[in-house]
N, C-alpha and C positions, 0 to 999 in steps of 0.2 A: 463259067466261073460264077460263084455265088457273089452277090453284091447287095449290100443294104445301104440305102442312102439315108444320110442324116440331114434333114432340112433345117434351115435357120429357125423356122417356126417351132419345130418340135424341140429343138435345143433350148430356145429361150423360154418356151412355155414351162419347161421343167425346172428352170433356174430362177423363177420369180421368187421374191423374198418377202412374204407377208410379215416377217418379224419387224419390218419397218414400213408397214402398210400405209399407204395414202394414195390419193388419186393421181397426183403428179410425182414423178421421180426423175432423178438424174441417172441416165444410163450412158455408158461409154459407147460411142458410135465409130470411133476411128483412132488409130495411132499413127504418128508420123515419125519415122526414123531419122534422127538429125543428120546422120551420115549421108543421107540422100542429097543434102546440100553441099557436103564436102566429102565426096566419095573416096578421095585419096588419103584423107586424114586417118591416122592411127587411132586417135581419140577425139571424140567430140562431146559436147554437153549442151543441155538446155537448162539455163538457170532462171533468169528473170525474163518474163514474157509480157507482152502488151499487144494491143490490137489497133488497127487503123480506125479512123472515125466511122467509116461505113461498116466496120466489122468483117471485112472480106479478106484482110491480110493480117497475119500474125508476125511479130518481130520478137526475136529472143537473143539473149547474150550467150555466147559460146566461148567460155574462157580457154579451155585447152585448144580449141580450134582457132583462137585469136580472131574471132569473127562475130559479126552481128547478122543473124540469119533471118530469112523471110519465108513464110509459108502462105500459099494461096488457099484459102478456105471458102472460096465461092460456093463449092459443094463441100460442106463440113464433113460429110461421110467419106470423102475422097480427097484428103489434103494433098497438095502438090508442092514440091520444092520450087522456091521462087528466087533462089540466089542468095548471095551473101555480100556484105560490105566489110572490108578489111580495114580496121581503124588504126593500125600501126601501134598496137598496145593490147593490153588485156581488158576486154569489156567486162564490167562488173554488174551493171544494172541498166535498165532501159525503161522509159516512159514515153507516152505518145500524146501529142496535142494535134488535133486535126489529122493531117497526113504527114506530120513530121515526127520522127523518132529522135529522142534525146537520150544519149547514152553516156555514162561515166566510163572513162578508160584509164586504167592504171598503168603508169609508166615508171613506177618506183624502181630505182637501181638497187635499193636496200631498205631495210626497216628504218634506218636512221635518216634516210634521204627520200621520204615519200613524195611522189609527184603524180600528176595526172591531168586530164583535160576532159571537158564536156564537149561532145560533138553532136551536131544536129544533122539529121539525114532526111532528105526528101524520099518518102517511101515509094513514090512512083518511079523516080529516076534512079533511086539508090545511090544518090550523089550527096556529098557533104555540102551543106549550105551555111554552116556556122560552127564556130569553135571558141570556147573560153578556157583559159588556163585555170586549174584548180589549186588550192593551197595545200594539197597533199593527196593521199591515196583515197579514191572515191569508193563508196559502197552503194547504198540505196539512193535512187532518184525518185522524187515525188513531185507531181505537178498539181497546182491548186485547181479545184473544180471550175473556177471561173477563168482559168487560163492566164491569170495575171502574172504569175511567177512560179518558179520551181525551187526546190531545196535538194541539196545533196549531202548525205552523211559522209563526212571526211573521217574515215575510221583511223587511219594510221595504225594499222593492227600491230600487235606486239609480236616479238620473236619468242615463240614458245620454247626455244632451246636456251633462253637466257633467263636468269633470275628466277629459276624454278617455274618459268612460264607465267609469271604473274605481272599484272600492272602494278606500279606505273613504269612505263618505258617511253621516253621522249622521242620525237615531239608529240605533243598532245593533239587529239582529234578536235574537230569543230563541225559546224554546220554552215555550208556555203549556200547563199541564196542569190538569185538573179531574176530580173524581170523579163517578161516575154512581151513582145509587141502585139498589137491587135491582129497581126497576121500569124502569130505563133512563133516568131523568130526570137532567138536569145539576144538580149541587149547587154553585152558584157560590161558596158560602162556603168551599169546599175548594180554590179556585184557587191555583196557585203558578206561578212563572215561573223557568225554568232559565236561568241566566246561562251563555252559551257563548262569551263574549269571552275573548281571551287564549290561544286554543288553536291557531288556524291559523297557518301560516307566512306566508300572504298576508293582509294587512289584518286582523290578529287583533282589532283594536278594533272591526271592523265585520263580524261574521258575517252572512251572508244565508242562513238555513236555507230549503231549497227543499221538502223532502219528508220525511215521517215514516212509520215503520212500527213496529209493536209486536209482540213475540213472546210465546209462551206463558208466559215467565218475567217478563212485564211490563217488559221492557227496551225502550227506545225508541232506534231508530237514526235519525240525522238526516243528510241531505246538506247541506253548505254549498257550493253550486255554484260561485259566483264565487271562493270561498276554496279550492276544490279540496281539501275536507277532509270527513272522516267523524267523527261523534261518537256514542257510545253512552251513554245516560242511564238512571238508575234511575227508577222511577215517582215518586220524591220529587224528582227533578230533579238528582241528583248525577251528576257525570261519572264513568262507569265505564271508558271508554277513548276514545281519539281518535287519528287518524292521517291523514296526507296520502293523498289518492286517487292520487297519483303520476302518472306520465306513461307514454306508450306510443310506441315507434318502429314506424312503419307503412311497409311497402314495397308498391310497386305501386299508388300513389294517383294519381287524376286531380285535379290542383290548378289547372287552367286552364279558364276558361269561354269556350272558343274555338269552340264549335259542333262538337266532335269528342270522342269517348270514347277517351282515351289514358291508360292506367294505367301510368305509368313513373316516378313520383316517390317519394322517401323523405322522410318527415317525422317529427318527434318533437313530440308535443303533450301537454299535461295532459289528464287524463280529464274533469274538471269534470262530475261526475255530476248528473243531475236526479233521476228517481224511483229508489226503492230498496224492496226487499221482503225480508223474512226468508224463507229457504227451510227453516230449522229453527231451533233455539234458539241456534245458534252461528255460522251463516253467513247472508249476505245477498247478493242479486244487485242490480246497479245498472246503469242505462242512462247511457252517457257522452255526453250530448248536447253539452255545451260551451256556453259563453256568452261569457265575456270573452276568454280566451286559448286555450281548448282545444276539446275535442270530438274524441274518438278513434274515432268512427265504429263503435263496437262496444259490448259490455257485459262486465261483470266479476263474478266471485264472490270475495268476501273472507270471511275469518273475522272475528269481532268484535274480535280482537286485532290485526288488520291484516295477517294472512298472506294472500298472494295465492294463491287456489285455482284460478282459471280466468280467462283473458283471451281474448276472441274475436279480437282483432286485426282483420285485414281479412276474416276468414271470413264474417261476417254481411253486410258490404257486398258482397263478391264474389258471394255467392248472390243478392243482390238485383239486381246487375248482370246476371246471367245470365237473369233473368226479365223484363228490360226495364223495371225500375222505377228505374233510377239517374237522379237529378236533375242533369243536366249544369249547369244554372244555379246549382247550389250547390257546384260543384267547388272554387271558390276559398274556400269557407267551411268547412262541416262535413259535406259529403257527405249521406248519408242521415239523419243526426241521430237516433240512437236516443234517444228521450225518455222513453218509458214502459215500465214493467216490472211484472209481477205473477206470482204463484205460486199453483198449486193442484194437486190430485191428481185425475186422472180415470181410472177403471178400474184403480186401483192403481198408475198411473204418475205420478210427480211431474213437472210441467211448469213451465217458465218461459216466459212470453209476453213478447216484446220488440217494442215498437212503434217503427217508424222514421217520424218525423214527416214528413220531406221526401219519402220514398219511398212513404208511405201503405201500408205493409206490416206485418203482424204475423208475427214469427218464432216458431215453436212448437218449443221445445227439451225433449227428454227429458233430465232431470238425475238419472236413477237413479244415475249416478256424477257427483257435482258437479265433479270434476276433469276430466271429459271429456264435457260435454254433447253431445247429438246433435241436429242440426237435422232435424226430421221433416217440417215443412211451412212454407210461406210463404203467408199468407192475404191476400187483397185487401181493403183497408179503404177507407173514405171518405178524403177529403183531410185529413191532419193528425191521425192517431190520437193521442189525448191521455190517455184513461183507460180502464180495463177493470173489469168485474166478472165473476167466475166463479160459476156456480151448478152445481157438480158433481152435486148431487142430481137436477138436471134435464138434465144433460149439456149445459149451455149456457155459452158464452163470449160476452161482449158487449163491443164496442168503441165508444167515444164519439169522434166525429171533429169537430174544432172549426172547420175552415175553411168559410166560408159566402160568401166574396166572390170566388170564382174560377170561377163558372159554375154548377156544381151546388150545391144547398143543403146545409147540414150534415146529416149522417145519423148515426143510431145503427145499428150493424150487429150482427146476431145470428147466431152460429155454433153448430152442434150437433155434438157428439161422437157419431159414428155408425159403424155397421159398413158402410162404403161406401168406394169409392175416393176419393182426393182429387180435387176438381173443379178445382183451380187449382194451378199455372199451366197455361195453354193452349199456351204457346209458350216455349221455352227455348233458350239457346245453350250449354247444358251439354255438347252433343255436340261442341263445338269444343275442341281441346286447349288453345289459347291463350285466355285470358280475353277474351271478346268482349261488349261492350255493344251494345245496340240499342234502338230505340224509333221512334215516329212512322212506323209502317208505313203505307204508302199503297197504291199500285196493286199488283196481283198478276197472275200468269199461270201456267197449268199447263203443265208439260213433258210430252213424250210418255211418259216413264217414270213419271208419276204424282206426281213431286215438284212443288214450287211455287217460283217465283221472286217475290220481293217487293222493293220499293224503299222507302227512307226519304225523307222530304221535307226541305225546306230548313231545318228546325230544326237539322239537322246539316249546316250549310252547308259546313263544312270537311272533311266526311267522307261525301260521297254514296256510298251502298252498295247493292248488289244482294245480298239475302240468299237463299241456297238452302236450302229447307226440306224435310225429310223428314217427310211426314205419315203414314207407315206406323207411326210410333212415337207413343206417348201419354205425356206431351204431345208435340206436334209439335216436332221438333228442327231448329234452325238448324245446318246442317253446314258452311256456308262463308259467308264475307263477302267479296264481290267489290267492291273499291273502284273507283269510277268516276273515271277520270283523264283529264286533258287534257295531252298532252305530258309524261307521267310524274308530274304533280302532281295533287293532289285537284282535281277539276273544280269551279270556282266559278260563281256566277251561274246556278245551276240550282235548280229546285224540282220534283223528280221526283214526279209524281203518277200516272203510269201506265206499264205495261210490257207488252210483247208480244214473242213470239219472232220472229226474222227468217227462220226456216226453214233457216238455215245455221250454227247454233251461237251466234249473237249475239242482240242485242235491239234493238228500237225502244223508245225511252223518251220519254214526253210530259212536258214541263216547263211548269209554270204560270208565267206571267210576272207581273212587277211592274214596270211601266215607271218608276214613281217610285223604284225601287231599281235601275234599269238591268238588271233580269232580264228577258230576252226570252221571249215565248211561242215555243216551238220544239219540234221533234222531233229527237231525237238517235239516230244509229246507233252502237251500242256493241258492241264485240267481246266474245267469251267471257271475255276477261281483264279486262274493265271499261274498256278504252281507248276513248275516243270516236274513231270513224273518220270520221264525216260528220254533217251536221245539215241540217235543213230549216227555213227561216225562213218567216214568214208573208208572203203577198203584200200589196201595198199596199191592196187592197180590204178585207182583214181588219184590217190595222194601223190603218186610218182609223176603225174602229168598236170597237177592242178595249176591254176593261174589266178591272177588277181581278180578277174571278173567272174564271179561264181554264181551261186544259186540266186535266181531272181523270181521264182514262182513255184508253187506246188499245188497239185490237185489230186484228189483221191477218187478212184473208181473201184468199188469193192475192196479187195485186199491189195490193190495196186496203188502205190504213190508214183506220180509222174512229176519230175522236177525239171524246170527249164534252167539251163546254164546260159548266162548272158552272152558270152563270146567264146571264141575258140580257146581250147586248152592246148597244151604243147603237142598233143598227138593228133589234133584235128586238122583237116585240110583248111585252106584259107576260106573265109566266109562261110564256115559251117560250125554251128554250135550244137553241143550235145543236148539231147533230151534224155534224162536218165529215168529208169524205172526201178522201183524197189518193191518187192513182194513181201508184204507184212507177215504172211504165213510162212513162206519158205526162207525168208531173209536173203533172197538172191537179188543181185543187181543186174540190170540190162541197159542197153543204150540204143539210140537211133539218132541220126543227124537231121538237123533243121538247116536248110540252105538259106543263108541270110542274103538280103538284097545287097548288092555290091555298092558301097557308098562312093559318092563323088568327092565328099569331104568328110574327114573324121572317121567315125566307125558306126556300124549298125549292129544291134544286138537284140536279144529277147528280154522283155521286161515282165512277162506274166504268162501263166498257163492256167486255163480253166476248162474243165470238162462239163458239158451240158448235153443232155439227151444222148445222141449217138455221134457227137463230134467233140473234138478238142480244139480250143481256141487259144491263140497266142497274141500278145502285143509285141510287135516288132517296131523298133524306133531307131533313128539315128541320134547322135548326141549334139544336134544343131538347134539353134534358137532362131527366133524372128524370121526374117526373110530368107535365112540360110537353110532352114529346115526343109527336108525333102521327104523323108520316110517316117511317118507316124501312122500305123495301121493295125487293124485287127485282121488276122488270118485264121484259117481253120483247116483241119484235116479230119477225115472220118475216124471215129474211135477205133474202127477195125484196122486202120493203118498202123496202130501201135502194136499190133500182133507181130509186126516185122522186127521188133526189137530183138537184139541178139545179146548173149552174155558178154561181159567185159572181156576185152582181148580179141574178140572177133571183129571183122570189118563191118561197121554199121551200115544198114540201109539208109536211104535218104528219103525223107518225107516229101510230099508234093503239096505244099500249102496253097490254099485258094484265098484270094482277097475277099474279105467280108465287108470291111468299112475302111475307107480312107479317112483318117481322123483330122486331117488338116482343116477342112471346112468347120468342124466343130470347135477346133482350138482357136479359130479366129472369129467365131460367131458372136462373141461379146465385145468386139472392137479392139481387142488387145493383140500383142504380138504372139507368135507361136511359142509356147512353153516347151522346154526340153523334155522333161522326164514324165512321160505318160507311163505310169507304172502299175495302176490298179485296174483289175477287171473282175467284176462279179456278175453272174447271170442268174436272175431269179427264175422261178418255175415257169412263168409265162413267157420267158424268152427275152425279157428286158435286160439290156446290157448296161451296167453302171460302170463308168470309166472315171478314173481320178488321176490327178497329176501330183507329183512329189515336189513340195516347195523348199526342199533343202534346209528346213528349219529356219528360213528367213536369213540365211547366211549367204551373202553375195547373190541374193534373190529378192524379188519383189514381195515374196510371201504369198502371192496369188495361188490359190488352189482351185482348179476346176474339178467339179464333181457333177457329172451329167449323165443322163439316160439316153440310150438309143433304143427306140421302141422296135419290137419285132415286126 
């Protein structure tokens, strides 16, 4: 059996990213699946996260799991489940002093009767050591750097089904403060509540504090998200300053969810910040997620007196667009939604880390000059990054990712600050002068000059595109986006899943059908300019047995087109998929069977077919993610085996594929969980295999695209 090994070294060497070149970079080294702490739970989450004083244990809040979880990161590259504390309520936030975790717990029976408590947990014994009642529903918890007190944002969130979802709705929110003893224990007798009503221009009677942060002078900054306001308090609860978060005019925005990436609108929106962090004793950074009316798709630095120091505008979102993480299904709302922000210093460099909730990206900014931050990296996160903890003493950055109902389970991801090239992104459109979005990469083919052509699938139904990729650069660069058209308009009713060269400067493209959506299974002949010149429909013998899972790849050998069908059609034996042949000269169809690996869970199918030299290669994959994935592999058969194809209607022969590469090591080589859709395979003249994953257009997906080479 033929076998090609993919080593960690070869994979990472090809995935370095000089677009953000510097000596030191953050690279993901591990991912922890939250369900490992609650294996019986149907849904789990990691929202807010903190670390013990020695940096060896992480603690996070899990709202759907109604728990506070612990992770042992003694070896950060191999995180281990360390148990949970069940607080008898919904944990919303956590902070750590020494070896004590202090968490806000929501026990509200209704929006109009908010309640909760603050619980203190010994992280060694995982036992409760203290508790204070809170005056309402808690959100963020922050501890003063000197350990003298803590603050809790009492949000008392609104009911979005009432009053058109607008503030005000009583009771009003507030900020709760309580002192800590020299041993780090809460002293409930010192509790006080800061009244922050009457300050905001929007619903001043009903502030909804979202996030708190405390500086070294024991000043508390608070975001009032729905009120679009910032408040700075003393440790006693007195208002020191307050001001509107303001609004931003953005140009080049995609505001339509039409299945195309078009960045041509101008909008003016309130910032409505979510999280906030001090970067020194007079300035703070905030993530402008938006909630009620706003969301400016970026982040901002203010002084505590209200002076605007820096506004990212569209720069953050534009950088995310270029690496294929833009969530088209959120265009009409708030785009990438920067929600979380934190600050720390690594190697003498001050950084702000900005998390885009809907794009599942962490932006790393060097803020040596706070008026001119520099984006140094974009890191791939799990779905919905919510909270961070930094451990600079161990060169660690950790993100907590809350989404657990979109396919992959919720994960905590660990990044290390290391003397190494950046491992992400693998693919970017930064090489195109015009801002170009991309995603849902499907089939691929190698050109004679060593470049790659790839297609997107029907997620972008109004913008079918052939992407031309230069793989001589690192990361690989999309250098052209060729729009596929029919009579001058974006070609509709297509689901491009495979592409091959026609030998004359154009392409043959395989489109997967959906008869229930009037999308035909078909093969299209497309010119070098993207215009459809001709098409091949299925004969009645195939139409009579077609099924939902159709064409997934196409390759050409001389006058023969070979097309991989993903799964069984109605006339196929169990776990056998058709490989179809079409003779361009005689216009005759033929067929042979590919024996699929029998799945333990879900299904297994073909995702690609590519001919190279004297062999035909396939991608065979299951539909499983993360630790559940079993089958992600490249197989091959001799080209001569295709001579056994028979005319439609006859009993097909069965191929005998050989394993070439088990792709699971490659899919975990950058510290993430196994992605589901390995869909693209192109082989250059020297035998290098380029493999890509489909990110589903960042819809119920982290947006991460792996694009890597396997050397011959």
